[in-house]
LUMGU-788971 format. One record per residue (C-alpha): residue number from 1; x, y, z. Coordinates in Angstrom, 2 decimals, decimal comma. Example, Ala and Ser with C-alpha at 12.3 -4.5 7.8 and 13.67 -1.06 7.14 Angstrom:
2
(atom 1 (12,30 -4,50 7,80));
(atom 2 (13,67 -1,06 7,14));
This chain:
425
(atom 1 (-17,93 316,83 124,89));
(atom 2 (-16,60 315,00 121,82));
(atom 3 (-18,03 316,01 118,46));
(atom 4 (-18,28 312,36 117,48));
(atom 5 (-21,82 310,99 116,95));
(atom 6 (-23,77 309,87 119,99));
(atom 7 (-23,94 306,29 118,72));
(atom 8 (-20,14 306,21 118,54));
(atom 9 (-19,68 307,74 122,00));
(atom 10 (-22,11 305,26 123,57));
(atom 11 (-20,24 302,19 122,39));
(atom 12 (-19,70 299,83 125,34));
(atom 13 (-16,30 299,64 127,00));
(atom 14 (-16,81 296,08 128,22));
(atom 15 (-19,07 293,18 127,38));
(atom 16 (-21,06 293,85 130,57));
(atom 17 (-22,28 297,10 128,98));
(atom 18 (-23,53 295,44 125,79));
(atom 19 (-27,27 295,76 125,27));
(atom 20 (-28,88 292,66 123,79));
(atom 21 (-27,09 289,62 122,30));
(atom 22 (-27,55 287,74 125,55));
(atom 23 (-27,02 284,46 123,70));
(atom 24 (-23,37 285,49 123,27));
(atom 25 (-22,42 287,73 126,20));
(atom 26 (-24,63 286,65 129,10));
(atom 27 (-23,08 284,72 131,97));
(atom 28 (-21,96 281,29 130,78));
(atom 29 (-22,35 282,10 127,06));
(atom 30 (-19,52 281,66 124,59));
(atom 31 (-18,07 285,18 124,26));
(atom 32 (-18,45 285,75 128,00));
(atom 33 (-16,52 282,52 128,55));
(atom 34 (-13,82 283,57 126,07));
(atom 35 (-13,29 286,85 127,88));
(atom 36 (-13,22 285,27 131,34));
(atom 37 (-10,74 282,64 130,15));
(atom 38 (-8,68 285,32 128,38));
(atom 39 (-8,56 283,07 125,32));
(atom 40 (-9,70 285,23 122,45));
(atom 41 (-9,95 283,59 119,03));
(atom 42 (-10,53 285,11 115,61));
(atom 43 (-14,22 285,46 114,84));
(atom 44 (-16,76 286,90 112,45));
(atom 45 (-19,76 288,73 113,87));
(atom 46 (-22,66 288,89 111,42));
(atom 47 (-26,20 290,20 111,64));
(atom 48 (-28,54 293,05 110,64));
(atom 49 (-27,40 296,69 110,65));
(atom 50 (-27,36 298,46 113,99));
(atom 51 (-27,18 295,35 116,14));
(atom 52 (-23,81 296,29 117,65));
(atom 53 (-21,29 294,19 115,77));
(atom 54 (-18,47 296,75 115,83));
(atom 55 (-19,44 297,80 119,34));
(atom 56 (-19,23 294,20 120,52));
(atom 57 (-15,84 293,78 118,83));
(atom 58 (-14,36 296,83 120,57));
(atom 59 (-15,96 295,84 123,88));
(atom 60 (-14,35 292,40 123,68));
(atom 61 (-10,91 293,91 123,06));
(atom 62 (-11,35 296,47 125,85));
(atom 63 (-12,61 293,80 128,29));
(atom 64 (-9,38 291,92 127,77));
(atom 65 (-7,19 295,03 127,79));
(atom 66 (-5,89 294,21 124,31));
(atom 67 (-4,59 296,72 121,82));
(atom 68 (-6,96 296,97 118,88));
(atom 69 (-7,29 298,77 115,57));
(atom 70 (-10,48 299,40 113,64));
(atom 71 (-10,24 299,23 109,84));
(atom 72 (-12,69 298,90 106,97));
(atom 73 (-12,09 296,23 104,34));
(atom 74 (-13,37 298,57 101,60));
(atom 75 (-11,89 301,97 102,40));
(atom 76 (-8,66 301,01 104,15));
(atom 77 (-5,78 299,79 102,02));
(atom 78 (-3,32 296,96 102,36));
(atom 79 (-0,76 299,52 103,59));
(atom 80 (-3,02 300,25 106,59));
(atom 81 (-3,02 296,57 107,46));
(atom 82 (0,77 296,42 107,11));
(atom 83 (1,02 299,22 109,69));
(atom 84 (-1,19 297,23 112,09));
(atom 85 (0,98 294,13 111,66));
(atom 86 (4,20 296,08 112,24));
(atom 87 (2,74 297,58 115,40));
(atom 88 (1,72 294,10 116,55));
(atom 89 (5,27 292,87 116,03));
(atom 90 (6,60 295,67 118,24));
(atom 91 (3,97 295,65 120,97));
(atom 92 (2,69 292,07 121,02));
(atom 93 (-0,64 290,59 120,05));
(atom 94 (-3,10 292,90 118,28));
(atom 95 (-6,84 292,68 117,66));
(atom 96 (-7,84 293,83 114,18));
(atom 97 (-11,51 294,79 113,98));
(atom 98 (-12,42 294,75 110,32));
(atom 99 (-15,74 296,22 109,20));
(atom 100 (-17,27 295,03 105,92));
(atom 101 (-15,08 291,94 106,16));
(atom 102 (-17,01 290,27 103,34));
(atom 103 (-15,48 292,88 100,98));
(atom 104 (-11,92 291,83 101,76));
(atom 105 (-10,08 291,47 98,45));
(atom 106 (-7,57 288,73 97,63));
(atom 107 (-4,47 290,88 98,14));
(atom 108 (-5,47 291,96 101,65));
(atom 109 (-6,62 288,45 102,48));
(atom 110 (-3,35 286,85 101,36));
(atom 111 (-1,45 289,38 103,46));
(atom 112 (-3,51 288,72 106,60));
(atom 113 (-3,69 284,91 106,50));
(atom 114 (-0,15 284,10 107,73));
(atom 115 (-0,51 286,56 110,62));
(atom 116 (-3,79 284,93 111,63));
(atom 117 (-2,08 281,55 111,45));
(atom 118 (0,77 282,70 113,70));
(atom 119 (-1,75 284,29 116,09));
(atom 120 (0,05 287,65 115,85));
(atom 121 (-3,24 289,14 114,71));
(atom 122 (-6,65 288,21 116,12));
(atom 123 (-9,30 289,14 113,59));
(atom 124 (-12,81 290,21 114,56));
(atom 125 (-14,66 290,68 111,29));
(atom 126 (-18,03 292,45 111,16));
(atom 127 (-20,55 292,07 108,35));
(atom 128 (-24,26 292,21 107,57));
(atom 129 (-23,84 289,36 105,06));
(atom 130 (-24,16 285,65 105,66));
(atom 131 (-20,51 284,52 106,01));
(atom 132 (-21,27 281,19 104,33));
(atom 133 (-22,32 283,08 101,20));
(atom 134 (-20,12 286,16 101,22));
(atom 135 (-16,80 285,41 102,94));
(atom 136 (-13,91 283,61 101,34));
(atom 137 (-13,54 280,08 102,80));
(atom 138 (-9,86 280,70 103,59));
(atom 139 (-10,84 283,45 106,05));
(atom 140 (-14,04 281,79 107,22));
(atom 141 (-12,32 278,53 108,12));
(atom 142 (-9,95 280,37 110,48));
(atom 143 (-12,73 282,15 112,38));
(atom 144 (-15,55 281,29 114,72));
(atom 145 (-18,90 282,53 113,37));
(atom 146 (-21,29 284,30 115,73));
(atom 147 (-24,66 285,64 114,64));
(atom 148 (-26,07 288,79 116,23));
(atom 149 (-29,85 289,14 116,37));
(atom 150 (-31,99 292,19 115,72));
(atom 151 (-32,51 294,14 118,92));
(atom 152 (-35,94 294,22 120,51));
(atom 153 (-37,91 297,36 121,25));
(atom 154 (-37,02 297,01 124,93));
(atom 155 (-33,32 296,85 124,06));
(atom 156 (-33,62 300,07 122,05));
(atom 157 (-35,55 301,81 124,84));
(atom 158 (-32,82 300,88 127,30));
(atom 159 (-30,15 302,30 124,98));
(atom 160 (-32,07 305,56 124,57));
(atom 161 (-32,61 305,95 128,30));
(atom 162 (-28,98 305,16 129,01));
(atom 163 (-27,77 307,72 126,45));
(atom 164 (-30,15 310,38 127,78));
(atom 165 (-28,78 309,98 131,33));
(atom 166 (-25,07 309,37 130,65));
(atom 167 (-23,17 312,51 131,67));
(atom 168 (-19,81 311,32 130,35));
(atom 169 (-20,49 310,10 126,82));
(atom 170 (-24,18 310,71 126,42));
(atom 171 (-26,59 313,62 126,76));
(atom 172 (-26,96 313,55 130,53));
(atom 173 (-25,61 317,07 131,03));
(atom 174 (-28,69 318,38 129,25));
(atom 175 (-32,03 318,41 131,02));
(atom 176 (-33,97 316,12 128,70));
(atom 177 (-37,65 315,44 129,35));
(atom 178 (-39,00 312,81 127,00));
(atom 179 (-42,63 311,72 126,76));
(atom 180 (-43,45 308,03 126,90));
(atom 181 (-44,96 308,29 123,40));
(atom 182 (-41,71 309,75 122,04));
(atom 183 (-39,63 307,02 123,69));
(atom 184 (-41,94 304,36 122,26));
(atom 185 (-41,69 305,89 118,81));
(atom 186 (-37,89 306,08 118,83));
(atom 187 (-37,72 302,43 119,89));
(atom 188 (-40,46 301,18 117,60));
(atom 189 (-39,50 302,98 114,39));
(atom 190 (-35,79 302,09 114,73));
(atom 191 (-36,80 298,52 113,87));
(atom 192 (-34,01 296,96 115,90));
(atom 193 (-31,32 299,39 114,71));
(atom 194 (-29,74 300,99 117,78));
(atom 195 (-27,63 303,36 115,69));
(atom 196 (-30,76 304,74 114,00));
(atom 197 (-32,47 305,28 117,35));
(atom 198 (-29,49 307,09 118,88));
(atom 199 (-29,03 309,22 115,76));
(atom 200 (-32,69 310,19 115,98));
(atom 201 (-32,37 311,02 119,67));
(atom 202 (-29,27 313,14 119,07));
(atom 203 (-30,99 315,08 116,29));
(atom 204 (-34,05 315,62 118,47));
(atom 205 (-32,00 317,01 121,37));
(atom 206 (-29,74 319,20 119,24));
(atom 207 (-32,64 320,69 117,26));
(atom 208 (-35,00 321,37 120,16));
(atom 209 (-34,60 324,69 122,01));
(atom 210 (-34,39 324,86 125,78));
(atom 211 (-37,63 326,05 127,38));
(atom 212 (-38,19 328,51 130,23));
(atom 213 (-37,50 325,76 132,78));
(atom 214 (-34,16 324,98 131,13));
(atom 215 (-35,56 321,70 129,81));
(atom 216 (-35,41 320,06 126,40));
(atom 217 (-38,85 318,57 125,89));
(atom 218 (-38,99 315,74 123,36));
(atom 219 (-42,55 314,86 122,39));
(atom 220 (-44,03 312,47 119,82));
(atom 221 (-44,13 315,06 117,03));
(atom 222 (-40,41 315,79 117,43));
(atom 223 (-39,61 312,06 117,54));
(atom 224 (-41,59 311,54 114,32));
(atom 225 (-39,71 314,32 112,55));
(atom 226 (-36,30 313,10 113,69));
(atom 227 (-36,96 309,45 112,79));
(atom 228 (-38,60 310,56 109,51));
(atom 229 (-41,46 308,21 110,17));
(atom 230 (-44,98 308,80 111,39));
(atom 231 (-46,05 306,99 114,51));
(atom 232 (-48,27 303,95 114,37));
(atom 233 (-51,56 304,99 115,91));
(atom 234 (-52,21 303,14 119,12));
(atom 235 (-53,71 304,02 122,47));
(atom 236 (-52,03 303,86 125,84));
(atom 237 (-52,75 300,16 126,28));
(atom 238 (-51,85 299,27 122,71));
(atom 239 (-55,40 298,14 121,83));
(atom 240 (-55,38 299,81 118,39));
(atom 241 (-52,10 298,10 117,58));
(atom 242 (-53,62 294,70 118,21));
(atom 243 (-56,77 295,75 116,35));
(atom 244 (-54,66 296,29 113,22));
(atom 245 (-52,94 292,93 113,68));
(atom 246 (-56,33 291,26 114,07));
(atom 247 (-57,70 293,01 110,98));
(atom 248 (-54,57 292,03 109,05));
(atom 249 (-54,98 288,31 109,81));
(atom 250 (-58,74 288,32 109,27));
(atom 251 (-58,35 290,07 105,92));
(atom 252 (-55,99 287,34 104,74));
(atom 253 (-58,37 284,68 106,05));
(atom 254 (-61,21 286,44 104,22));
(atom 255 (-59,23 286,53 100,95));
(atom 256 (-59,40 290,35 100,74));
(atom 257 (-56,11 291,33 99,11));
(atom 258 (-56,71 295,07 99,23));
(atom 259 (-57,54 295,10 102,94));
(atom 260 (-54,62 292,82 103,82));
(atom 261 (-52,19 295,05 101,91));
(atom 262 (-53,63 298,12 103,62));
(atom 263 (-53,10 296,68 107,10));
(atom 264 (-49,68 295,37 106,06));
(atom 265 (-48,81 298,94 105,06));
(atom 266 (-49,84 300,26 108,46));
(atom 267 (-47,68 297,66 110,18));
(atom 268 (-44,75 298,48 107,89));
(atom 269 (-45,10 302,17 108,73));
(atom 270 (-44,87 301,13 112,38));
(atom 271 (-41,74 299,12 111,60));
(atom 272 (-43,26 296,08 113,31));
(atom 273 (-41,64 293,29 111,30));
(atom 274 (-41,85 290,82 114,19));
(atom 275 (-45,64 291,02 114,38));
(atom 276 (-46,01 290,92 110,60));
(atom 277 (-43,86 287,79 110,45));
(atom 278 (-45,72 286,01 113,22));
(atom 279 (-49,16 286,73 111,75));
(atom 280 (-48,13 285,79 108,21));
(atom 281 (-46,67 282,44 109,23));
(atom 282 (-49,48 281,45 111,58));
(atom 283 (-52,09 282,42 108,96));
(atom 284 (-50,33 280,35 106,31));
(atom 285 (-50,65 277,25 108,49));
(atom 286 (-53,86 278,01 110,39));
(atom 287 (-56,11 279,37 107,65));
(atom 288 (-54,61 277,94 104,44));
(atom 289 (-53,02 274,74 105,69));
(atom 290 (-53,35 271,72 103,46));
(atom 291 (-55,35 273,67 100,87));
(atom 292 (-51,99 275,09 99,73));
(atom 293 (-49,20 273,35 101,69));
(atom 294 (-46,48 275,47 100,07));
(atom 295 (-47,93 278,66 101,56));
(atom 296 (-46,28 277,96 104,92));
(atom 297 (-42,71 277,46 103,65));
(atom 298 (-43,08 280,43 101,29));
(atom 299 (-44,27 282,64 104,15));
(atom 300 (-41,23 281,57 106,20));
(atom 301 (-38,91 282,25 103,26));
(atom 302 (-40,45 285,72 102,74));
(atom 303 (-39,97 286,55 106,42));
(atom 304 (-36,32 285,44 106,27));
(atom 305 (-35,77 287,57 103,17));
(atom 306 (-37,45 290,55 104,83));
(atom 307 (-35,31 290,19 107,95));
(atom 308 (-32,17 290,05 105,84));
(atom 309 (-33,16 293,02 103,68));
(atom 310 (-34,63 295,28 106,34));
(atom 311 (-37,05 298,08 105,53));
(atom 312 (-37,83 299,58 103,07));
(atom 313 (-36,88 296,67 100,76));
(atom 314 (-38,45 294,14 103,15));
(atom 315 (-41,88 295,25 101,92));
(atom 316 (-41,25 293,54 98,55));
(atom 317 (-41,13 289,84 99,61));
(atom 318 (-43,84 290,53 102,19));
(atom 319 (-46,23 291,91 99,58));
(atom 320 (-45,67 288,95 97,23));
(atom 321 (-46,58 286,39 99,89));
(atom 322 (-49,52 288,39 101,25));
(atom 323 (-51,11 288,34 97,80));
(atom 324 (-50,56 284,57 97,60));
(atom 325 (-51,95 283,96 101,08));
(atom 326 (-55,06 286,01 100,34));
(atom 327 (-55,83 284,29 97,06));
(atom 328 (-54,96 280,76 98,20));
(atom 329 (-57,79 278,32 98,97));
(atom 330 (-58,43 278,14 102,70));
(atom 331 (-58,57 275,14 105,02));
(atom 332 (-58,27 274,79 108,79));
(atom 333 (-58,94 271,04 108,83));
(atom 334 (-55,45 269,92 109,89));
(atom 335 (-55,11 271,95 113,08));
(atom 336 (-58,80 271,52 113,92));
(atom 337 (-58,27 267,76 113,75));
(atom 338 (-55,33 268,02 116,14));
(atom 339 (-57,37 270,23 118,49));
(atom 340 (-60,08 267,60 118,56));
(atom 341 (-57,51 264,93 119,41));
(atom 342 (-56,04 267,11 122,16));
(atom 343 (-59,51 267,66 123,61));
(atom 344 (-60,02 263,90 123,90));
(atom 345 (-56,60 263,41 125,47));
(atom 346 (-57,18 266,17 128,02));
(atom 347 (-60,55 264,66 128,89));
(atom 348 (-59,00 261,28 129,60));
(atom 349 (-60,05 259,66 126,33));
(atom 350 (-56,79 258,08 125,31));
(atom 351 (-56,83 254,37 126,09));
(atom 352 (-54,25 251,61 125,84));
(atom 353 (-52,00 251,47 122,80));
(atom 354 (-52,75 248,28 120,80));
(atom 355 (-50,25 245,48 121,50));
(atom 356 (-49,12 245,17 117,88));
(atom 357 (-48,06 248,86 117,83));
(atom 358 (-45,97 248,76 120,99));
(atom 359 (-42,16 248,85 120,87));
(atom 360 (-40,71 245,44 120,10));
(atom 361 (-37,03 246,36 119,83));
(atom 362 (-35,84 244,78 123,06));
(atom 363 (-35,25 241,32 124,45));
(atom 364 (-38,40 239,74 125,81));
(atom 365 (-40,82 241,97 123,90));
(atom 366 (-42,18 239,07 121,86));
(atom 367 (-42,99 237,05 124,99));
(atom 368 (-45,06 239,99 126,19));
(atom 369 (-46,96 240,12 122,93));
(atom 370 (-45,39 243,40 121,87));
(atom 371 (-45,52 243,92 118,11));
(atom 372 (-46,21 240,26 117,31));
(atom 373 (-49,16 240,88 115,01));
(atom 374 (-47,93 244,09 113,46));
(atom 375 (-48,35 244,22 109,67));
(atom 376 (-45,69 246,22 107,81));
(atom 377 (-47,57 248,42 105,28));
(atom 378 (-44,73 248,49 102,74));
(atom 379 (-45,12 244,74 102,25));
(atom 380 (-48,67 245,28 100,98));
(atom 381 (-50,13 246,61 97,76));
(atom 382 (-50,34 250,43 97,72));
(atom 383 (-48,29 250,44 100,95));
(atom 384 (-51,42 250,16 103,06));
(atom 385 (-52,81 247,36 105,19));
(atom 386 (-56,01 247,21 107,19));
(atom 387 (-55,09 247,13 110,86));
(atom 388 (-56,10 249,03 113,99));
(atom 389 (-53,98 251,97 115,12));
(atom 390 (-56,17 253,82 117,64));
(atom 391 (-56,79 252,43 121,13));
(atom 392 (-59,86 250,22 121,52));
(atom 393 (-61,84 252,86 123,42));
(atom 394 (-61,68 255,31 120,50));
(atom 395 (-60,94 253,00 117,60));
(atom 396 (-63,76 254,40 115,46));
(atom 397 (-62,95 258,06 116,17));
(atom 398 (-62,54 260,44 113,21));
(atom 399 (-60,68 263,68 113,95));
(atom 400 (-59,80 264,78 110,45));
(atom 401 (-62,72 266,19 108,46));
(atom 402 (-61,37 267,00 104,98));
(atom 403 (-62,84 269,67 102,71));
(atom 404 (-62,96 270,05 98,93));
(atom 405 (-60,68 273,09 99,21));
(atom 406 (-57,77 273,24 96,80));
(atom 407 (-56,42 270,47 94,63));
(atom 408 (-54,06 269,15 97,30));
(atom 409 (-56,73 268,68 99,96));
(atom 410 (-59,16 267,27 97,40));
(atom 411 (-56,56 264,61 96,58));
(atom 412 (-55,99 263,91 100,28));
(atom 413 (-59,74 263,70 100,84));
(atom 414 (-59,99 260,99 98,19));
(atom 415 (-57,20 258,97 99,82));
(atom 416 (-58,71 259,45 103,28));
(atom 417 (-62,18 258,35 102,17));
(atom 418 (-60,81 255,33 100,30));
(atom 419 (-58,93 254,21 103,42));
(atom 420 (-62,05 254,63 105,56));
(atom 421 (-64,07 252,59 103,05));
(atom 422 (-61,42 249,83 102,98));
(atom 423 (-61,53 249,66 106,80));
(atom 424 (-65,20 248,72 106,60));
(atom 425 (-64,59 245,75 104,32));
C-alpha cells in the first residue's frame, strides 16, 4: 500500500465519488453539467478547510480524462508553471489545479493570464479565502466561482466508513472493528473537516495493536486520543446533547453570562458549531427581539465570522456576542404578537380586506371600489393618517403588547400608544 496519507489516497477519482457538495455535483447541478457536456471552464473553488476543494478539482479532471498538474501558488515557482505550459503545448489542453490560489503573486499571474485567455490552460484554483476579497480581479474575472460548504457529520461518517472498508486505497485489508461511539466522535469532532477525520482514523488504526481475534478495535477512548479532543457527553439517544443546548439558550434568556459561557464551552468542545449558531441566532430574535434590535444582526455576523475562522479561533466572536446577548434587555413581544395573529388566522378569524386597501393598479379597479378611499400617509403630518387597516371582524384587535424593556422598545411603545390614542379621537 502507498505510504501517502489516507486522506490523499481516498481522494475521489470521479465526481460520482465526491462526498457532500451536492449543490455542485449532484445530477443536474452545474459542475455535473459541465462534466457531462465536456465543457470545462476555469474556476475557483473556495470554502472551509477539509471540504474537498483539491479533491473535487482532481475528480473533475479525472472524470473528463484530462491531463492535470497540481501546484501550490506559494511553494511552487514560476518555473514550475512554465513546465506545465510547455507540456500543455506538446500534449494539448492541460488542467492546472492551483492550491492557495489567493497567494498567487503578480509575476506568476502575468505569466498565466495569456494561457488562460487562449484556453491552453484551464485553471482550477482552490482557496479557503473569499475570492472577492483575496483574489486579484484579473484572475477572478476569468473564472467561475463555486463555494464549497462545510461537510455535515453524516458526510464525515460516510467518508470514515468508506475508508475503513476500501481495500484498494483505504484500510479495508485490516480487520477494523469500530464502536458507534468512536465513529460518532470522529465525525463530530472533525467539525466538517474530512481530512482531519481521516487523519484521526489513520492514526487510530496504525497505533492500535491487533488483538487475539486479529482485529483492530477502535473505541471512544482511542478516538478521543487520536482526535485530541474529549467527547461531548451524551447518551445513546442524544438526550444530554439537547439538554446542554436547552440549558445554553435558557441561560442566555435568563441573563446568566457565566452559565451561558459554560454551556457554550461544552458545545465548543463538542465541535458543534451548527447548533451553537442556530441557538444564538434564534435567541437573539426570540428572547431579545426589539429590546435590542442589533442583537440579531450581530449574532449572524458572529456566526459568519466563526464559520470562516473555524475552531479554535471561532470561540472569540462567539464569546463576544454571547456576553452581549446575556446582558441585553429581553423582549419576546414581536414574535408573540405574530403568534397571536397566526392563531386567529388558523381559527378562521381573518375577514375581508377593507376596500380601500385592495389593489387598485389595474383597469376597472376604481369602478369596483378598490382603493378609492385610501389615504396616503405620507401626505399627512407625521406620515400617519387615521384609517382602518384590519378587516371589520377584527378591527379592534391588538396583537402587539409592548413592554418597557430597553430604550428601543420603550420608544416604540410610546409611538404605538400614541397611535392607539389617536385612533380613538
